[in-house]
C-alpha positions in Angstrom: 84.7 139.7 56.4 86.4 138.4 59.6 87.9 135.5 57.6 89.3 137.9 55.0 90.7 140.1 57.8 92.5 137.1 59.3 94.1 136.2 56.0 95.5 139.8 55.8 96.6 139.9 59.4 98.4 136.5 59.6 101.1 137.3 56.9 101.2 140.9 58.1 102.1 139.9 61.7 104.5 137.1 60.5 106.4 139.4 58.2 106.8 142.0 61.0 108.1 139.4 63.4 110.5 137.8 60.9 111.8 141.3 59.8 112.5 142.5 63.2 114.1 139.1 64.2 116.4 139.2 61.2 117.4 142.8 61.9 118.4 141.8 65.4 120.2 138.5 64.5 122.3 139.8 61.5 124.5 142.2 63.4 124.8 139.9 66.4 126.3 137.1 64.3 128.2 139.5 62.0 127.2 138.0 58.7 125.9 141.0 56.8 122.4 141.8 55.6 119.8 139.2 56.5 116.4 140.1 54.8 114.6 136.9 56.0 111.2 138.6 55.7 111.2 138.6 51.9 110.4 134.9 52.0 107.2 135.6 53.8 106.0 137.5 50.7 105.9 134.2 48.8 104.2 132.4 51.7 101.5 135.1 52.2 100.5 135.0 48.5 100.7 131.2 48.1 98.5 130.5 51.2 96.2 133.5 51.3 96.0 134.8 47.7 95.4 138.5 47.2 94.5 139.0 50.9 97.8 137.5 52.1 99.7 139.4 49.5 98.1 142.7 50.6 98.9 141.9 54.3 102.5 141.0 53.6 103.1 144.0 51.4 101.6 146.4 53.9 104.0 145.0 56.6 106.9 145.2 54.2 106.2 148.8 53.3 106.1 149.7 57.0 109.4 147.9 57.6 111.1 149.6 54.6 110.0 153.1 55.7 111.0 152.4 59.3 114.4 151.2 58.1 115.0 154.5 56.4 114.3 153.6 52.8 112.9 156.5 50.6 109.2 156.7 49.8 109.8 156.1 46.0 112.0 153.1 46.6 109.5 151.7 49.2 106.4 152.2 47.0 108.1 150.8 43.9 109.2 147.8 46.0 105.6 147.4 47.3 104.0 147.3 43.9 106.3 144.6 42.5 106.3 142.7 45.8 102.5 142.5 45.7 102.7 141.2 42.1 105.3 138.6 43.0 103.4 137.5 46.1 100.1 137.2 44.2 102.0 135.5 41.4 102.8 132.6 43.8 99.1 132.0 44.2 98.3 132.2 40.4 101.1 129.8 39.5 100.1 127.2 42.0 96.4 127.1 40.9 97.2 126.7 37.2 97.2 123.3 35.5 100.5 122.4 33.8 99.9 118.7 33.5 96.6 117.1 32.6 97.6 114.0 34.6 97.5 116.0 37.8 94.5 117.8 39.3 94.6 121.3 40.9 94.7 121.1 44.7 95.4 123.3 47.7 99.1 123.7 48.4 100.3 120.2 49.3 103.7 118.5 49.3 102.4 114.9 48.9 104.2 113.9 45.7 107.0 114.8 43.3 104.7 116.9 41.1 103.6 119.1 44.0 107.1 119.5 45.4 108.4 120.4 41.9 105.6 122.9 41.5 106.3 124.3 44.9 110.0 124.7 44.2 109.4 126.1 40.7 106.9 128.6 41.9 109.3 129.7 44.6 112.3 130.0 42.2 110.3 132.0 39.7 108.9 134.4 42.3 112.4 134.7 43.9 114.1 135.4 40.6 111.6 138.1 39.6 111.6 139.7 43.1 115.5 139.7 43.4 116.1 141.0 39.9 113.5 143.7 40.1 114.7 144.9 43.5 118.4 144.8 42.4 117.6 147.0 39.4 115.3 149.4 41.4 118.0 149.8 44.0 120.5 150.6 41.3 118.2 153.1 39.5 117.0 154.9 42.7 120.3 154.9 44.7 122.8 155.1 41.8 126.1 153.4 40.9 127.2 153.2 44.5 124.9 150.2 44.8 126.2 146.8 43.7 123.1 145.4 41.9 124.4 141.8 41.5 125.1 141.8 45.2 121.7 143.1 46.1 119.9 140.8 43.8 121.8 137.7 45.0 121.2 138.7 48.6 117.5 139.0 48.0 117.4 135.7 46.1 119.1 133.6 48.7 117.0 135.2 51.5 113.8 134.6 49.5 114.3 131.0 48.6 115.7 129.9 52.0 113.0 131.4 54.1 110.2 130.6 51.6 111.3 127.0 51.5 111.5 126.5 55.3 108.4 128.5 56.2 106.5 127.2 53.2 107.0 123.5 54.1 106.1 124.1 57.8 103.0 126.2 56.9 101.7 123.7 54.4 102.0 120.9 57.0 100.2 123.0 59.6 97.4 123.7 57.0 96.7 120.0 56.9 95.8 120.2 60.6 94.1 123.6 60.6 92.4 124.5 57.3 93.2 128.2 56.9 94.3 128.3 53.2 92.4 130.6 50.8 91.3 128.9 47.6 90.1 130.6 44.5 86.6 130.3 43.1 86.2 129.0 39.6 85.5 131.9 37.2 82.7 131.8 34.7 84.7 133.8 32.2 86.3 132.2 29.2 90.1 131.9 29.5 92.3 132.6 26.6 94.9 130.0 27.5 97.3 130.8 24.6 97.4 134.5 25.5 98.3 133.8 29.2 100.9 131.2 28.2 102.4 133.9 26.0 102.3 136.5 28.7 103.9 134.1 31.2 106.6 133.1 28.7 107.4 136.7 28.0 107.6 137.4 31.8 110.2 134.7 32.2 112.2 135.9 29.2 112.1 139.5 30.4 113.3 138.3 33.8 116.2 136.4 32.3 117.1 139.5 30.2 117.0 141.6 33.4 119.5 139.2 35.0 121.8 139.8 32.0 121.3 143.6 32.5 122.3 143.3 36.2 125.5 141.5 35.4 126.3 143.5 32.2 124.5 146.8 32.5 124.0 148.6 29.1 122.2 151.9 30.0 119.6 153.0 32.4 116.9 153.6 29.8 116.9 149.9 28.6 117.1 148.8 32.2 114.2 151.0 33.2 112.2 149.8 30.2 112.8 146.2 31.1 111.5 146.8 34.6 108.4 148.5 33.2 107.8 145.5 30.8 108.2 143.0 33.7 105.7 145.0 35.7 103.2 145.2 32.9 103.5 141.5 32.1 103.3 140.6 35.8 100.2 142.6 36.4 98.7 141.3 33.1 99.2 137.7 34.1 97.6 138.3 37.5 94.3 139.1 35.7 94.1 135.5 34.5 90.7 134.0 35.7 90.8 130.8 37.7 89.4 128.0 35.5 89.9 124.8 37.5 87.9 123.1 40.2 89.9 122.5 43.4 90.3 118.7 43.9 90.1 117.3 47.4 93.2 115.3 48.3 92.8 111.8 49.8 94.5 111.8 53.2 97.2 109.3 54.4 98.4 108.3 50.9 101.7 106.5 50.8 103.3 109.1 48.5 102.5 111.8 51.1 104.0 109.8 53.9 107.2 109.1 52.0 107.5 112.7 50.8 106.9 114.0 54.4 109.9 111.9 55.7 112.1 113.2 52.9 111.1 116.9 53.5 111.5 116.5 57.3 115.0 115.2 56.7 115.7 118.1 54.4 114.5 120.6 57.0 116.7 119.1 59.7 119.7 119.4 57.3 118.8 123.0 56.5 118.8 123.9 60.2 122.0 122.1 60.9 123.7 123.6 57.8 122.5 127.1 58.8 123.3 127.0 62.5 126.7 125.3 62.3 128.4 128.0 60.3 126.7 130.7 62.4 128.0 129.1 65.6 131.5 128.6 64.2 131.6 132.2 62.8 130.4 133.6 66.1 133.2 131.9 67.9 135.7 133.3 65.3 136.8 129.7 64.6 136.2 129.9 60.8 137.6 132.7 58.7 135.1 133.2 55.9 136.7 136.3 54.3 136.9 134.5 51.0 133.2 133.7 50.9 132.3 137.1 52.3 134.3 138.8 49.6 132.4 136.9 46.9 128.9 137.7 48.3 129.4 139.5 51.6 125.7 139.7 52.4 124.8 136.1 52.5 127.7 133.7 53.3 125.7 131.6 55.7 122.8 131.1 53.3 125.1 130.1 50.5 126.8 127.5 52.7 123.4 126.1 53.8 122.2 126.0 50.1 125.3 124.2 48.9 124.9 121.5 51.6 121.2 121.2 50.7 121.9 120.9 47.0 124.3 118.1 47.7 121.6 116.3 49.6 118.3 117.5 48.1 119.0 117.0 44.4 120.2 113.4 44.6 117.5 112.6 47.1 114.9 114.3 44.9 115.8 112.1 42.0 115.7 109.0 44.2 112.3 110.0 45.4 111.2 110.6 41.8 112.4 107.2 40.8 110.6 105.6 43.8 107.4 107.5 43.0 107.5 106.5 39.3 108.4 102.8 39.8 106.8 102.0 43.1 104.4 104.6 44.6 102.5 105.5 41.4 101.8 101.8 40.5 100.7 101.1 44.1 98.3 104.2 44.0 97.1 103.0 40.6 96.4 99.5 41.9 94.5 101.0 44.9 91.9 102.3 42.5 90.4 98.8 42.4 88.5 99.7 45.6 86.1 101.9 43.6 85.2 99.0 41.3 84.8 96.2 43.9 81.2 95.7 45.0 79.7 92.7 46.7 78.2 90.1 44.4 79.0 92.2 41.3 81.5 91.8 38.5 84.4 94.2 38.4 84.3 96.7 35.6 87.7 95.5 34.2 88.2 97.7 31.2 89.6 100.7 33.0 91.5 98.6 35.6 93.1 96.4 32.9 94.2 99.6 31.1 95.9 100.8 34.4 97.6 97.5 35.0 98.7 97.0 31.4 101.2 99.9 31.9 103.2 97.7 34.3 102.3 94.2 33.2 105.6 93.7 31.3 107.8 94.8 34.1 110.2 92.1 35.3 109.9 93.0 39.0 107.5 92.8 41.9 105.3 95.5 40.4 105.0 93.6 37.2 104.1 90.4 39.1 101.5 92.3 41.1 100.1 93.8 37.9 99.8 90.4 36.2 98.2 88.9 39.4 95.7 91.7 39.7 94.7 91.3 36.0 94.3 87.6 36.4 92.4 88.0 39.7 89.9 90.4 38.0 89.4 87.9 35.2 88.9 85.0 37.6 86.6 87.1 39.8 84.4 88.1 36.9 84.3 84.5 35.7 83.4 83.3 39.1 80.6 86.0 39.5 79.3 84.9 36.1 79.2 81.3 37.3 77.6 82.3 40.5 74.9 84.1 38.6 74.3 81.0 36.5 74.1 79.0 39.6 71.7 81.5 41.2 69.6 81.3 38.1 69.6 77.5 38.3 68.8 77.7 42.1 65.8 80.0 41.3 64.6 77.5 38.7 65.0 74.6 41.1 63.3 76.6 43.9 60.3 77.3 41.5 60.2 73.6 40.7 60.4 72.7 44.4 57.5 75.0 45.1 55.5 73.2 42.5 56.6 69.9 43.9 55.6 71.0 47.4 52.1 71.9 46.2 51.8 68.6 44.3 52.9 66.6 47.3 50.5 68.5 49.6 47.7 67.9 47.2 48.3 64.2 47.4 47.6 64.3 51.2 44.1 64.5 52.6 43.0 68.0 52.9 40.1 67.5 55.3 39.3 65.1 58.1 36.8 62.2 57.8 34.1 62.8 60.3 30.8 61.0 60.7 28.8 59.4 63.5 31.2 56.5 63.9 34.7 57.9 63.5 37.0 61.0 63.2 40.2 60.8 61.3 42.7 63.6 60.7 46.4 64.1 60.1 49.2 66.6 59.5 52.6 66.5 57.9 55.5 69.1 58.1 58.5 68.4 55.9 61.9 69.5 57.1 62.7 70.8 53.6 60.5 72.0 50.7 59.4 68.4 50.1 59.7 65.5 52.5 59.7 61.7 52.7 56.8 61.4 55.2 53.2 60.9 54.1 49.9 59.9 55.6 46.6 58.9 54.0 43.1 58.0 54.9 40.1 57.3 52.8 36.9 55.2 52.7 37.4 51.9 50.8 33.6 51.3 50.9 30.8 52.2 53.2 32.1 50.2 56.1 35.9 50.2 55.8 38.4 53.1 56.0 42.1 52.7 55.1 44.7 54.6 57.3 48.3 54.7 56.1 51.5 56.4 57.4 55.0 56.1 55.9 58.5 57.5 56.3 60.9 57.2 53.4 64.7 57.2 54.1 66.4 60.5 53.8 64.8 63.9 53.2 64.2 66.2 50.3 63.4 65.3 46.7 64.5 61.6 46.6 62.5 60.8 49.7 59.5 62.7 48.4 59.6 60.7 45.1 59.7 57.4 47.0 56.9 58.4 49.4 54.7 59.6 46.5 55.3 56.5 44.5 54.5 54.3 47.5 51.3 56.3 48.2 50.0 55.8 44.7 51.0 52.1 44.6 49.1 51.4 47.8 45.9 52.9 46.4 46.2 50.8 43.3 46.9 47.5 45.3 44.0 48.2 47.7 41.6 48.3 44.9 41.8 44.5 44.6 43.4 43.4 47.9 42.2 44.2 51.4 44.7 42.0 53.4 47.3 44.5 54.8 50.1 41.9 54.9 49.5 40.9 51.3 49.4 44.6 50.3 52.8 45.2 52.0 54.1 42.0 50.4 53.2 43.2 46.9 54.3 46.7 47.6 57.7 45.6 48.9 58.5 43.4 45.9 57.7 46.3 43.5 59.9 48.7 45.5 62.8 46.2 45.5 62.8 46.1 41.7 65.5 48.4 40.3 66.3 50.0 43.7 69.8 51.0 42.7 70.0 53.7 45.4 69.0 51.1 48.1 66.3 53.5 49.4 63.7 52.1 51.8 60.5 53.2 53.5 58.8 52.4 56.8 55.1 52.0 56.6 52.1 51.2 58.8 48.8 50.1 57.0 45.5 49.5 58.7 41.9 48.9 57.6 39.3 49.8 60.2 35.7 48.4 60.0 33.3 50.8 61.6 30.7 48.1 62.2 32.9 45.6 64.0 35.3 48.2 65.3 38.1 45.9 64.4 41.3 47.2 62.7 43.3 44.8 60.6 46.9 46.0 60.2 50.4 45.2 59.2 53.7 47.0 60.0 56.7 47.4 57.8 59.4 48.6 60.2 57.4 51.6 61.4 57.0 53.1 64.9 54.4 51.3 67.0 51.1 53.3 67.3 49.7 54.6 70.5 46.4 52.9 71.5 43.9 54.4 73.9 41.8 52.0 76.0 40.0 52.7 79.3 41.1 56.4 79.0 44.8 55.5 79.0 47.4 55.4 76.2 50.0 52.7 75.6 52.3 51.6 72.8 51.0 48.7 70.8 53.1 45.6 71.1 53.1 44.3 67.5 55.3 42.6 64.9 57.3 45.4 63.3 58.3 43.5 60.2 61.0 45.0 58.0 61.3 48.2 56.0 60.0 48.1 52.4 62.4 48.1 49.4 65.3 46.1 50.9 64.5 42.4 50.7 61.8 41.0 48.4 59.4 38.1 49.1 59.2 39.0 52.8 56.1 37.7 54.5 54.5 40.5 56.6 52.3 39.6 59.6 48.6 40.4 59.5 47.3 41.4 62.9 43.9 42.5 64.3 42.6 44.3 67.3 39.5 46.0 68.5 39.7 49.8 68.8 37.3 51.2 71.4 38.6 54.7 71.7 41.6 56.2 69.8 44.7 55.3 67.8 47.7 57.6 67.1 50.2 57.0 64.3 53.3 59.1 63.9 56.8 59.2 62.3 60.1 59.3 64.1 60.4 63.1 63.3 58.0 63.6 66.3 60.0 61.6 68.9 63.4 62.5 67.5 62.8 66.3 67.7 65.8 67.9 69.4 66.1 71.1 71.6 69.1 73.4 71.9 70.7 71.1 74.4 70.6 68.1 72.1 67.8 66.4 74.1 65.2 64.4 72.1 61.4 64.8 72.7 61.2 61.0 73.0 58.5 58.3 73.3 57.9 58.9 77.0 57.1 62.6 76.5 54.8 61.7 73.6 53.0 59.1 75.8 52.7 61.5 78.7 51.3 64.2 76.4 48.4 62.0 75.3 47.7 60.6 78.8 47.5 64.2 80.1 45.5 65.5 77.2 41.9 65.4 78.6 40.2 67.6 76.1 37.6 66.1 73.8 39.1 67.7 70.7 41.7 67.0 68.0 45.1 66.8 69.8 47.3 67.3 66.7 47.6 71.1 66.9 48.4 71.1 70.6 50.9 68.3 70.2 52.8 70.3 67.5 52.7 73.4 69.7 54.2 71.5 72.6 57.0 70.1 70.4 57.8 73.6 69.0 58.0 74.8 72.6 60.3 71.9 73.5 62.7 72.5 70.6 62.9 76.2 71.4 62.7 77.1 67.7 65.7 74.9 66.8 65.9 74.1 63.1 63.7 71.2 62.2 65.9 68.2 61.5 63.4 65.6 60.2 59.9 65.4 58.6 57.1 65.3 61.3 53.9 63.5 60.5 51.0 62.4 62.8 47.7 60.7 62.1 44.8 60.5 64.6 41.8 58.1 64.6 39.0 58.5 67.1 36.1 56.1 67.6 32.9 57.8 68.5 30.9 55.8 71.1 27.2 56.7 71.5 
């Protein structure tokens, strides 16, 4: 209720202020009757609907009575004024173009400015014609009807235009506009179009009667018909949803600049003649003799017409050729989603309107169309790649499980020895491998290898090598000869020049002697007398590079422990780029005094050292412990 009361009071107070101000200003500047308050009738209805129309009419009725107009004239004026004021509201919230949506009063594009001016002109024409005829009928032939009508018309459009623009701009900051609710009633559109058309025709006919009066009966009948048609049209239900306007659109910014310039010119065009007239510099008797009530308004309107009409057509051209295409192009935002194809059908339809233009808009349209096509093709390719990646990932998962199944899954532990190992590839599969197994009741083979590179190629090489070693060891127990045979086989058809380092040993649990041979691998750690040291041995060369190489067979007695590892252990880096190194590895084992498997604690220490940095290389370790009774 308070909200409705505000919508009544605002136009009521505004009309009273404007009326009293115009009454004071007009005699002071000696330019005749200045009924500026009639423009507020349009504003009250447009912004506040029936509540604003009621408030404005109530104030207008009070002003008319206080200014000495008769009760009949004042009430007749009030009835038609309410109809005209409410008509401004009805006209705005009707849909005249399916391309444009119904919104609150806004001046953000050519359509809305045209609607605003058309609404204002229709209301001004009906108001001025009706009041000119009412004044003639009530007050007699002493009243110059054309003069009264023109006076009201110019007062109406000038004040409605200025106050309307300002109020609509203010409403963007403070939302005080009354909007209609959509009616559930069925609207007979053809009927109301007919009523509106007849209202316009009757108004035009009334203008003819003002200029060329026939008789009072026809004139009175015309006024009655206008009143009936006006009130009938006001019963039209509201059938459209109010669309919310997107703020900060380019069309609105450009239109705001244009209207601000227009307002400045209006003010200058109005004040300059007033100041000149007040100083008696300009003799405006000719203008005053033509329409003595509104010379200043006519001068202002003539100046505005000279600026506004050409400017309006320039703005219309810019909106059609530049702004509308840009706004259309911006719709792509609704269709662009991350990692998804653009639904191009609707967008291509939009861009096709401008694609044949031989200007920047045409170039932009063609580029947008091609960009959408390229983007969709790219997304399609990405999806194919993603599908291929998923397939490869699934295959790598299988390869990981296969590679893991080729490694020992449990340690060898008996009364004489304990053997265990772990391998952690840097990728899904790696080039490191280790192996240990009993060749017979007395001998156990221990192997560790590191293929060049990482990933699938290295994994294939290491897997092939592991299988080949097992096959060779079935008929050959000399490690150097095993490596000789293995090396020659790997050198055959090695187009990619891949290689593998490898350390092979055969430990006899009876003699406690390990026979071994090295093919370019890291030297093992040997524990004797409770201290670890790096074994000084012949390192040989890596496998797969040079055939017929004679590897050295060596032997040594192992009394306590032996540790084999790949360079992924010693080359592990921390965030400062520092390597774990051979010294830290040696110190770890010398300080490790527990009588347990050290592999887990070693890997924990390395993880702590690297500070969760990304693993760069495969890490593998193999541990052999001799149990002494």
